[in-house]
C-alpha positions in Angstrom: 67.1 114.9 69.2 65.0 113.8 72.1 65.4 116.3 75.0 67.4 118.8 72.8 67.0 122.5 73.6 69.5 125.3 73.0 69.1 126.3 76.6 70.6 122.9 77.7 73.9 124.3 76.5 73.7 127.3 78.8 72.9 130.9 78.1 74.1 132.4 74.9 76.7 133.8 75.4 78.7 133.1 78.6 81.9 134.9 79.7 83.4 131.4 79.7 87.0 132.5 80.1 86.1 135.2 82.7 87.9 138.0 80.8 85.0 140.4 81.4 83.5 140.0 77.9 81.0 137.5 76.6 82.0 134.9 74.0 80.2 136.6 71.1 82.1 139.8 71.8 85.4 138.0 72.1 84.8 136.3 68.7 83.9 139.5 66.9 86.9 141.3 68.3 89.2 138.4 67.2 87.9 137.9 63.6 86.7 141.3 62.5 89.0 144.0 61.2 88.7 147.8 61.3 86.6 147.4 64.4 85.0 150.2 66.4 84.1 149.4 70.0 81.1 150.7 71.8 82.0 153.2 74.5 81.1 152.3 78.1 81.5 148.5 77.5 85.0 148.0 78.9 86.3 147.4 75.4 84.0 144.4 74.9 81.2 145.3 72.5 82.0 145.7 68.8 79.9 148.5 67.3 81.1 147.9 63.7 83.7 146.2 61.7 84.5 144.2 58.5 84.5 140.4 58.2 86.3 138.4 55.5 83.8 135.6 55.5 85.3 132.1 55.0 82.0 130.4 54.2 81.1 132.6 51.2 84.5 134.3 50.3 82.8 137.7 50.6 83.5 140.8 52.6 80.8 141.8 55.0 80.3 145.1 56.7 79.0 144.6 60.3 77.0 147.1 62.3 75.8 146.0 65.8 72.0 145.5 65.7 72.0 144.2 62.1 70.9 140.6 62.7 71.0 139.6 59.0 74.7 140.2 58.3 76.9 138.1 60.7 76.2 135.1 62.9 78.5 133.2 65.2 78.5 129.7 63.8 79.1 126.6 65.9 81.3 124.6 63.5 80.0 121.4 65.1 76.3 122.5 65.4 74.9 122.2 68.9 72.1 119.9 67.6 74.7 117.7 66.0 76.8 117.7 69.1 73.7 116.7 71.1 73.0 113.6 69.0 76.8 112.8 68.8 77.1 112.4 72.6 76.3 115.7 74.3 72.9 114.4 75.4 74.6 112.5 78.1 76.9 115.4 79.4 76.1 117.8 82.2 75.4 121.4 81.4 78.9 122.6 82.3 80.4 120.4 79.5 77.7 121.4 77.1 78.3 125.1 77.8 82.0 124.5 77.1 81.5 123.3 73.6 78.9 126.1 73.0 81.5 128.7 74.0 84.8 127.1 72.9 86.6 129.4 70.3 87.7 126.3 68.5 84.1 125.6 67.7 83.1 129.2 66.8 83.4 131.3 63.7 81.8 134.6 62.7 80.3 134.0 59.3 77.7 135.1 56.8 74.3 134.9 58.5 72.6 133.4 55.5 75.1 130.6 55.1 75.0 129.8 58.7 71.2 129.6 58.8 71.1 127.3 55.7 73.4 124.9 57.7 71.1 124.6 60.7 72.2 121.4 62.5 73.9 119.9 59.5 77.1 117.8 59.6 79.6 117.3 56.9 77.3 114.8 55.1 74.5 117.4 54.8 76.2 120.8 54.6 79.5 122.3 53.4 80.4 125.9 53.0 79.6 127.4 49.5 83.2 128.5 49.3 84.8 125.3 48.1 88.3 126.5 48.8 87.5 126.6 52.5 85.9 123.1 52.8 89.1 121.3 53.7 89.8 123.7 56.6 86.1 123.6 57.7 86.0 119.8 57.8 89.4 119.6 59.5 88.0 122.0 62.2 85.0 119.8 62.7 87.2 116.7 63.1 89.4 118.6 65.7 86.3 119.7 67.7 84.8 116.2 67.6 88.1 114.7 68.7 88.5 117.2 71.5 85.1 116.4 72.9 85.0 112.7 72.0 81.9 113.1 69.8 80.8 110.4 67.4 80.3 110.5 63.6 77.8 108.7 61.6 78.9 106.5 58.7 77.6 109.0 56.2 79.5 111.8 58.0 82.7 109.8 58.1 82.5 109.2 54.4 81.9 112.8 53.6 84.8 113.9 55.8 87.1 111.4 54.1 85.9 112.5 50.7 86.7 116.2 51.4 90.0 115.6 53.1 91.1 113.3 50.3 91.3 116.4 48.1 93.8 118.1 50.4 96.2 115.5 51.9 98.4 118.2 53.3 95.6 119.7 55.4 96.7 120.2 59.0 94.7 119.8 62.1 93.1 123.1 63.2 95.0 124.8 66.0 93.1 125.3 69.2 93.4 129.1 69.7 92.8 129.3 73.4 93.0 125.7 74.6 89.7 126.2 76.3 88.8 123.5 78.9 86.1 121.0 78.0 84.1 122.2 81.1 83.2 125.7 82.2 83.4 126.4 85.9 80.4 128.8 86.2 77.4 127.7 88.3 74.8 126.7 85.7 71.4 125.0 86.0 70.3 122.5 83.4 66.6 123.3 82.6 66.2 119.6 81.7 63.6 118.1 79.4 60.1 119.4 80.0 61.0 121.7 82.8 60.7 124.9 80.7 57.3 123.8 79.5 56.1 123.4 83.0 57.0 127.0 83.8 54.5 128.3 81.3 50.8 128.3 82.0 49.1 125.8 79.8 46.5 128.2 78.6 49.2 130.4 77.1 50.8 127.7 75.0 48.2 127.5 72.3 48.6 123.7 72.3 45.6 121.6 73.0 47.6 119.4 75.4 49.5 122.2 76.9 52.8 120.8 75.7 54.1 124.1 74.3 55.1 122.6 71.0 52.6 124.7 69.0 52.8 128.5 68.7 49.9 130.2 70.5 48.3 133.6 70.1 47.6 136.0 72.9 44.5 138.2 73.4 45.8 140.7 70.9 46.5 138.0 68.3 50.3 138.1 68.7 52.3 134.9 68.1 53.6 133.3 71.4 56.2 130.5 71.8 56.5 128.8 75.2 60.2 128.1 74.6 62.8 127.4 72.0 61.6 123.9 71.5 58.3 125.3 70.4 60.0 127.7 68.0 62.0 124.8 66.4 58.9 122.6 66.3 57.2 125.3 64.3 60.1 125.5 61.9 60.8 129.2 62.8 64.3 128.9 64.4 66.1 131.2 64.6 63.8 134.1 65.4 65.0 137.6 64.8 64.0 140.9 66.3 60.8 141.9 64.7 59.7 138.4 63.8 56.3 137.2 65.2 56.9 135.6 68.6 60.3 137.1 69.2 60.9 138.0 72.8 63.8 139.3 74.8 65.1 138.3 77.3 62.9 135.2 77.6 63.9 133.7 74.2 66.9 136.0 73.3 68.8 135.9 76.5 71.8 137.8 75.3 69.7 140.4 73.6 71.6 140.3 70.3 68.5 140.2 68.2 68.6 136.5 67.4 66.7 134.0 69.5 66.8 130.2 69.6 69.9 129.8 67.4 
């Protein structure tokens, strides 16, 4: 995970396909039913809706601003993508996999957060009837982006798919390109830390890997690396140290996913 930071996959979320709506909004409109759209957002922002969650086989009522009901999961987690080959990509290719509808699903927030950066060897959906489709989708994403698998991951994939020999490859709903064409800047390893004054990091060596406390005693994180190093990722609105837009760039109430 050397050098990994969520920010190195671009902002969350881009309007990668340039349809006027960000990727999160696109996914909610595509997968939720009985949706109501927020007025004044050009038909982009979902105010409420219902999700039939594949990970838990439950029905979830969604209201915008409730950060504990639905997350947009990266089927191949970005941390796993990083160690599987994305560490050597440029930011435009990393932003593509972070915003590719093939690699994204709205799901139960609790299930998604239990997954973290897990691969098929370390995490599978609680809903056993969805595991074949889930693993097949991971395989399709990894094949599309030429990402590697570990021996343990390979064996787990083979074990799951052996129970469903008729499972088809996951269709690519939009055939999104493997690079976005937006102008993006890769913050690079260490550059975010250098933007923060050392006295504000709360770290004896100014590395930003420890949470600090300001003059009023509030928790402060220099960047998402510091949040993850403290074991607090993701942060949600109201959590100590949560800040928008510095840590939560899209303002959806969840930072450092």
